Structure formats: structure tokens, C-alpha cells
N, C-alpha and C positions, 0 to 999 in steps of 0.2 A: 651670529644671531640673524634669523630670517626677518623679512619685512613684516611678518605678522606677529613676531615675538614681542611681548611687552617687556620693558625693563623690569628686572627683579627688584622687589621692595623688601626691605628688611622686616622679617617677622619674628626673628629670634632675639636673644639677649645681645646687648652691646658687648663688644669685645675689648674696648679700651675706654679709659676715663674721658679722653678727648671726644670720643664718639658720643658718650653720654652727655657731655657738656654741649656738644653741637645740637643734640635733640632737645635739650632743655632750653637752649637759646632760641631754637625754632619755635618752641612752645610760647616763650615770652613774646617773640615777634608776632606770632599768631594772635595772642591775647591783645596786643596793642593794635594790630591791624583790624581785627574783626569785632572787638568788644568795646562799644562806645562807653559803657559805664566804667570799664577799666581805665580808659583814657581820662574820664572825668575824675576818677579817684586819684590818678597820678597827678593831675593838675592841682587838685585840692591839697594833696599831700605836699607838693612842691611849694604851694603858697604857705602852708603851715610851716614848713622848714625855713622859708625865707623870713616869716614872722619871728620864728625862734631865733634866727641870727640877729635880726634887727633889735629884738627885745632882750637879747643876751641872756637867754634862760640858762639855768644851772644844768650841770651834767645829769643829775637825777631827772630833771624835767625833760631833757633830751631823750633819755632812755624811754620815758613814758610816751613821748610824742612819736618817736620812731616805732615803738612797739604798736601803738594804735594805728599808725599808717600801714605798717606791714600786715597787721591783722585784717584790715579792710581789704588790702590787695590780695591776700591769701584767701579770704572768704570769697571774693569775686572770682578768683581762680577756681575754687571748688564749685561755685555756682555754675560757672561755664562748663566744667566737666560734667556735672549732673545734667545740665541742659543738653549737651551734645550726646551723651549716652542715651538719655531718654528719647531724644529725637531719632537716634539711630535705631532704637528698638521698636518704637511705635510708628515711626514715619509720620504720615499725615493723619493717622487714625487717632481719634480722641480716646483717652482712657483716664478714669478717675485717679488711678494710682500714679500715672505719669504727671498729671496736674499736681497731685499732692507732693510728689518728689520735687518738682520744679518750684512750687510755692515754698516748701520748707527750705530749699537751698537759698532762695531769694530772701527768706526770713533770716537766715544766718548772716547774710550780707547786711541786712538792716540792723541786726543786733550789733554787729561789728562797727557799723557806721555810728550808731547811737553811742557806743563806747568811745569812739574816736572824738565825737563832738563833746562828750562830757570831759574827757581828758584834756582836749584843747581848751575848753572853757575854763577848767580849773587852773590850767597853767597860763594861758595867754591873756585871759580877761584881767586878772590882777596886774599883770605886767603892763598891759595897755593902759589901765586906769592910772598907774603910777606915772606914766609918760604924759598924760593929759590932764 
């Protein structure tokens, strides 16, 4: 390889499961490193899980709590994807459709967060009230 040659980057399909897993792990690290809201959702999810342990919620309640947490994290992931692709396409140019796409993706995260708050309130508030 000459001094002007750039290293080759993978543009095709993954050849092995571990290769796919490595790319997925890179994506999660990128989410954590670059997305402040993803980190906030992780912290709130962890607090919710700790509350669930302290309050000894039932197995069914655990399923709802974990589903709500992962729904928010997944929604934030999709929102990040939409934002990145839109920014890649439009760059610094303003476009109404780009704004609409980003707003709708953010709205999806908001819906997931509302769902998580409702699930958390239904499960954790009665358990908290019993303890106090």
C-alpha cells in the first residue's frame, strides 16, 4: 500500500456473525458516546430498574418495565438514525421535509417516553405508596 492509499473500508455484507456483532457493538458505543439523550434514557432506565428491585415488583411488572425501557432506547436509536441520514442528505441546507422527518422521529421518542412514564407510574406508584 502506497503512502497516498487510504485504508479500505467495508462496503459490502458482513462475512461472519462476529463481524456483524462487532459492528452492532460499535453502533451502541457510538450511541452512548455521541447521543446525550440516549445516555439520559439509560440513566432513567437504570433508576427504574433499581426501584423495581427495591420495591420487589412481580415478574409481570418486570416484563412491562423492561419493555418500556427498551422501547424508549429503541425509539431513540431510530431517531438518531433518521437525524444522521437526513443530515447526510441535506447537509447544512434547510428543507421542510428534512425538518418534518426529524420532528416525526423525535415525536416517536416522545410517544415511547410517555408510554414508559405511564407504565412506570402504574407499576411503581402503588408499590411506593404501600411502603410509605
